[in-house]
N, C-alpha and C positions, 0 to 999 in steps of 0.2 A: 449464378456465382453465389458460393456460400459466402455469408459474412464471416471473418477471422473469429477466434477463440484461442485465449492461452490458458492452458491449465498448468498453474504451478503448486507441486506437492513437496512438502517439506514436514522433515520430521525432528522433532526438535525435544530436547529434555528439560521438559516444563510442566507447569500444570495451565489445562483450558484457560484458568481464572489470571495467570500472570501473563500469558500470549494474549488474552485479550486487552488488561492493561496496555501492552505493550505498542499494539495497534493505537489505540483510542485514547491514549495519554501525552498530552504533547512533553512532558519532563522525558517519556519511555522514547517515544519518535526522533526526539533529537537526537538522543545517544546515536540512534544507528541508521538514520538516514539524513546523513550529512546536514545536520542541524537542522533542517525542516521540523514542522511540528504538524500534527492532526488535531485540528479544533472542532470541537460540535458538543453537543449534550447527548447526541449519537441515540437520539428519539426518532422515531419514522416520524417522517415529514421534514424534521430538522436540516437545517442547512449544517452543512460541512467544508471545513478548507483545508487545505495541505498549504502552509505559508514558511517562508522564510521571514524569520523573525527579524533578522540582519536588515534588510532590506525596506527602510521605512517609505520610500515610495511607490514601489508595486511588491507587495509582498506576498500576494495570494498566487501560487504558482499551479494548483488544479482546485477545483470546486465543486461542489452537486449537493446531492439531498440524501437525506438516509432512508431506505427502501424499507428496510426491515432492521430489527434490532435484538437477537435475542441473549443476549448473555449469558454464559460465555460460549456460546455457540455456533451463531450465526449473523452475519454483521452483511447488508448488502447496500450497496451506495452507487449512487451515479457520479459518474467522473468526465467532468469536460476543463477546457484550456479555458478561463477564466476571459480571456481574449478571444474567444468562439466558442459562446455556449451551444451552440447548435450539433456539434461537431462532441456529441454527449453518446457517452459508451457505459457501462455498467461492471463492478466488481464485486464480486461476492467471496466471503471469507468465510470457510468449513473450517471450524476446530473439531477434533473428535479425539479424545485419550484414550491410548493403549497400554493401561499399567504404567510405566512411569516416561515414557512418552506420549507428547502430543504431537498429531498431525495436524498441518494448517495447508488447507485447500484453498488455493487465489486462481480465482475464474473470472478473467476479465474478457467481455465480450458484447454483445449488444452494439456492436459497432455501425456509424451510418454507411450508407454507400460513398465510398471516396474520401473514407476520414483519413484525416491525418494523423490521427493520434496514437493510431495500431503500431505504425512502425518505432515512435519514440517508447514505448511502453515493454516492447518486445524484448529487448536488453534489458531493461531497466529492474521489471521484477527481478529475474534469478539475482541482480546485484542486491538490492535491498533486501531479498528473503534470506541471502547468505550473511548478511550483514546480522539481521536481526537473532538470527539462528544462534551466530558468534557470540553476539552480546546476551542472548538468554542464557547459554549455557557457560559461558566464559568471563561475562562481565565487560569484555572487549569487544567493539565494535569494528569492523571493516571501514577506514577510510573510502566510504563509496563517492567520493567527488575525485578525491585521486587518481581512483580505476577509473572512470568516466574519461578523465583526461588523457591517458595511459594510451599510448599509441599502439591499433587493433592488432599490427605484426609483430608486438614485442615479444 
């Protein structure tokens, strides 16, 4: 059985530099990722964390290491639940400019056999990327936490 790999491509009216900053800067990620923030120095080998600053007891939702970082073109990180670091996967952000449009390709794969992370991210990435696109193009993000709690058959 092959390992799952999820690929999401989004076209955004922005620059590669602004898109990179939106992915890597806590002040930006908080705006479109439901109040959550990405923290790292984004150097290869460095730790990165996806945190909820409002949760003082257990703020880290996802963590990993920076594998590759080539601003503003490519970022590769490992991705794991801090409560199960062995269930690690890999996320690649590829950023490419086409005139006034920037293409973001997010590839999430390299899941371990029996991973519990794959089903968790399958619907998460489309919601986050829609909010990111809306935020960069209009200045207003989508309330993704509200969408996640909405009934699925609504």
